[in-house]
C-alpha positions in Angstrom: 19.9 42.7 15.1 21.6 41.1 12.1 22.5 38.0 14.2 18.9 37.8 15.5 17.6 38.1 12.0 19.9 35.3 10.8 18.9 33.0 13.6 15.2 33.7 12.8 15.7 32.8 9.2 17.6 29.6 10.2 14.9 28.5 12.6 12.2 29.2 10.0 14.1 27.1 7.4 14.5 24.2 9.9 10.9 24.3 10.9 9.8 24.5 7.2 12.0 21.5 6.4 10.5 19.6 9.3 7.0 20.4 8.2 7.8 19.2 4.6 9.3 15.9 6.0 6.3 15.4 8.2 3.6 16.1 5.5 5.3 14.5 2.5 4.3 10.9 3.4 0.7 12.0 3.7 0.8 13.9 0.5 2.4 11.0 -1.3 -0.4 8.7 0.0 -2.9 11.2 -1.3 -1.3 11.2 -4.8 -1.1 7.4 -4.8 -4.8 7.2 -4.0 -5.6 9.1 -7.2 -3.2 7.3 -9.5 -3.9 4.6 -12.1 -2.8 1.0 -11.7 -0.1 1.4 -14.3 1.4 4.5 -12.8 1.2 3.1 -9.3 2.8 -0.2 -10.3 5.6 1.4 -12.3 6.6 3.6 -9.3 6.5 6.7 -11.4 4.1 8.6 -9.1 6.1 11.4 -7.4 4.6 14.9 -6.8 1.5 14.6 -8.9 -0.5 11.8 -10.4 0.1 11.4 -14.1 -3.6 10.6 -14.7 -6.3 11.5 -12.2 -8.1 8.3 -11.4 -11.0 7.7 -8.9 -11.2 3.9 -9.2 -9.8 3.3 -5.7 -12.5 5.5 -4.2 -15.2 4.1 -6.3 -14.2 0.6 -5.2 -14.2 1.5 -1.5 -17.6 3.2 -1.5 -19.1 0.4 -3.6 -18.6 -1.7 -0.4 -21.6 -0.5 1.5 -19.9 -1.5 4.8 -17.5 1.4 4.5 -20.3 4.0 4.2 -22.2 2.5 7.1 -19.1 2.4 9.3 -18.4 6.1 8.4 -21.8 7.0 9.8 -21.1 5.0 12.9 -17.9 6.8 13.5 -19.5 10.2 13.0 -22.2 9.3 15.6 -19.7 8.0 18.1 -17.4 11.0 17.6 -20.1 13.6 18.0 -22.0 12.0 20.9 -18.8 10.8 22.6 -17.2 14.2 22.4 -20.3 15.9 23.8 -20.5 13.4 26.7 -16.8 13.7 27.5 -16.8 17.5 27.5 -19.8 17.7 29.8 -18.3 15.3 32.3 -14.8 16.7 32.1 -15.9 20.3 32.4 -18.1 19.5 35.4 -15.3 17.5 37.1 -12.7 20.1 36.4 -14.8 22.9 37.7 -15.5 21.1 41.0 -11.8 20.2 41.4 -10.7 23.8 40.8 -12.5 24.9 43.9 -10.3 24.7 47.0 -13.5 24.7 49.2 -14.6 21.4 47.8 -14.6 18.7 50.5 -12.1 15.9 49.8 -10.7 17.8 46.8 -7.1 16.7 47.3 -8.1 13.0 47.8 -10.2 12.9 44.7 -7.5 14.7 42.7 -4.9 12.3 43.8 -7.1 9.5 42.7 -7.4 11.1 39.2 -3.6 11.3 39.0 -3.2 7.7 40.0 -5.3 6.5 37.1 -2.6 7.9 34.8 0.0 5.5 36.2 -2.0 2.4 37.2 -4.9 0.4 35.8 -6.8 -2.7 36.8 -5.5 -4.7 33.8 -7.2 -6.0 30.7 -9.0 -9.0 32.2 -10.8 -7.0 35.0 -11.6 -4.3 32.5 -13.1 -6.8 30.1 -15.2 -8.4 33.0 -16.4 -4.9 34.0 -17.6 -4.1 30.5 -19.2 -7.5 30.3 -20.9 -6.9 33.7 -22.3 -3.6 32.5 -23.8 -5.3 29.4 -22.0 -2.9 27.0 -20.9 -5.6 24.5 -22.2 -5.0 21.0 -23.3 -1.6 22.1 -22.1 1.8 20.8 -21.9 3.1 24.3 -18.8 0.9 24.8 -16.9 3.5 22.7 -18.3 6.4 24.7 -18.8 5.7 28.4 -15.6 3.8 29.4 -13.4 6.5 27.9 -15.7 9.5 28.8 -13.0 11.2 30.9 -9.3 11.5 30.2 -7.3 12.3 33.3 -4.8 14.5 31.4 -7.6 16.5 29.8 -9.3 16.9 33.1 -6.1 18.3 34.7 -5.6 20.7 31.9 -9.1 22.1 32.2 -8.9 22.2 36.0 -5.7 24.3 35.7 -7.3 26.6 33.3 -10.4 27.1 35.4 -8.1 27.9 38.3 -6.8 31.0 36.4 -10.3 32.6 36.2 -10.8 35.5 38.5 -12.8 34.6 41.6 -14.5 38.1 41.3 -16.5 36.8 38.3 -18.1 34.0 40.3 -18.5 36.1 43.5 -20.5 38.7 41.5 -22.7 36.0 40.0 -23.4 34.5 43.4 -24.4 37.9 44.7 -27.0 37.9 41.9 -28.3 34.6 43.1 -26.6 32.2 40.5 -25.8 28.7 41.6 -22.7 26.7 40.7 -24.3 25.1 37.6 -25.4 28.4 36.2 -22.0 29.9 36.9 -20.3 27.1 35.0 -22.5 27.3 32.0 -23.0 31.0 31.7 -19.7 32.4 33.0 -16.9 29.9 33.2 -17.4 28.2 29.9 -17.8 31.4 27.8 -14.5 32.7 29.1 -12.7 29.4 28.7 -13.1 28.9 25.0 -9.4 28.3 24.4 -9.3 25.2 26.7 -12.8 24.1 25.6 -11.7 24.1 22.0 -8.5 22.3 22.7 -10.0 19.5 24.8 -12.8 19.2 22.3 -10.2 18.5 19.6 -8.4 16.0 21.8 -11.6 14.0 22.5 -12.8 14.2 18.9 -9.6 12.7 17.6 -9.7 10.0 20.3 -13.3 9.0 19.4 -12.7 9.2 15.7 -9.6 6.9 15.9 -11.2 4.4 18.2 -10.7 0.8 17.1 -9.3 -1.0 20.2 -12.6 -1.0 22.2 -14.8 -2.1 19.3 -12.3 -4.8 18.4 -12.6 -6.2 21.9 -16.3 -5.7 22.6 -18.2 -5.4 19.3 -18.7 -8.5 17.2 -21.7 -7.2 15.3 -20.4 -6.0 12.0 -23.2 -3.5 11.7 -21.9 -1.6 14.8 -18.2 -1.5 13.8 -16.7 2.0 13.4 -14.7 3.2 10.3 -11.3 2.6 11.8 -11.9 -1.0 12.6 -13.5 -1.7 9.3 -10.6 0.0 7.4 -8.1 -2.0 9.5 -9.8 -5.3 8.6 -10.2 -4.1 4.9 -6.5 -3.2 4.6 -5.3 -6.5 6.1 -7.7 -8.5 3.8 -7.8 -6.2 0.8 -6.4 -8.6 -1.7 -9.2 -11.1 -0.8 -11.9 -8.4 -1.0 -10.7 -7.5 -4.5 -10.6 -11.1 -5.6 -14.1 -11.7 -4.4 -15.6 -8.6 -6.2 -18.6 -9.5 -8.3 -18.6 -9.5 -12.1 -20.8 -6.4 -12.3 -18.4 -4.5 -10.2 -15.5 -5.7 -12.4 -17.3 -4.5 -15.5 -17.6 -1.1 -13.8 -13.8 -0.9 -13.8 -12.9 -2.2 -10.3 -10.5 -4.7 -11.9 -8.2 -1.7 -12.5 -7.9 -1.0 -8.7 -4.3 -1.4 -7.5 -4.2 -2.8 -3.9 -1.8 -0.1 -2.7 -3.9 2.7 -4.2 -7.0 1.3 -2.4 -5.1 1.2 0.8 -4.0 4.8 0.3 -7.6 5.9 -0.4 -8.7 4.2 2.8 -6.1 6.2 4.8 -7.3 9.4 3.2 -10.9 8.7 3.9 -10.2 8.0 7.5 -8.0 11.1 8.0 -9.7 13.9 6.1 -12.9 14.3 8.2 -11.0 14.9 11.4 -8.6 17.2 9.6 -11.5 19.4 8.6 -12.2 20.2 12.3 -8.8 21.7 13.1 -9.0 25.0 11.0 -12.1 26.0 13.0 -10.4 25.8 16.4 -6.8 26.5 15.5 -6.9 30.0 16.9 -7.8 28.6 20.3 -5.5 25.6 20.3 -2.1 27.2 21.3 -3.6 29.4 24.0 -5.6 26.6 25.5 -2.9 24.0 25.7 -0.2 26.5 27.1 -2.4 28.1 29.8 -3.9 24.8 30.9 -0.5 23.1 31.2 1.6 25.8 32.7 -0.6 27.6 35.2 -2.4 25.9 38.1 
């Protein structure tokens, strides 16, 4: 028992050290975003900002483009996650039924998409042919289904007792009603897990809008922040006199970059605590059992 206790303490210490090493860069970025220009330039910012300063955040939100892009990302994340969950749940439920005609052939096709693709040029021509350029749907429809997520959900649905569905069919329920009223309520762990996966993917989307969206009014937050970080020095130098009078001249470029990173990360972090209790159960059951 003493040996087991010692190993447990050692494992806890190692995991705690790993957590600190992982989180410290993010924490340091948070501290830098609230630091004054003098503290940031001197390199004296360590665990806490010497003086709490919001100049970097004021500067970012004075650029109206950031606020508009934030709303675009929220719309894309919410709508895209809903569409992805509906399509993935329906496909996973159908593929979990051994009686479905052509089930193995379709499932093989789903797996093949994880290893092969048509290439960037055919993909671009397909999007162009569907008239999705400069359209928010280009960030939702092409990536509506992730093969890995579909397989996880299919495996989870396969663990549900057939007796539940048989009793529902005896009462006259069709497949759609069974999915919505029986399968989904008992599958909250995998539903929450896949929802998190899709929400993170949609929130972090920048590749598709970079390729297909030239209208600056439709660009999501991640793409705007990417462009802002790469051109931040030019943005600060072009700031108007009124903004300079408001204290923007005290914005340190590295502090502004850190503030942008925090702005892009915090909203999606806020989702995790609400589904944490489902996450481990969902990912383990969906990946191990089939």
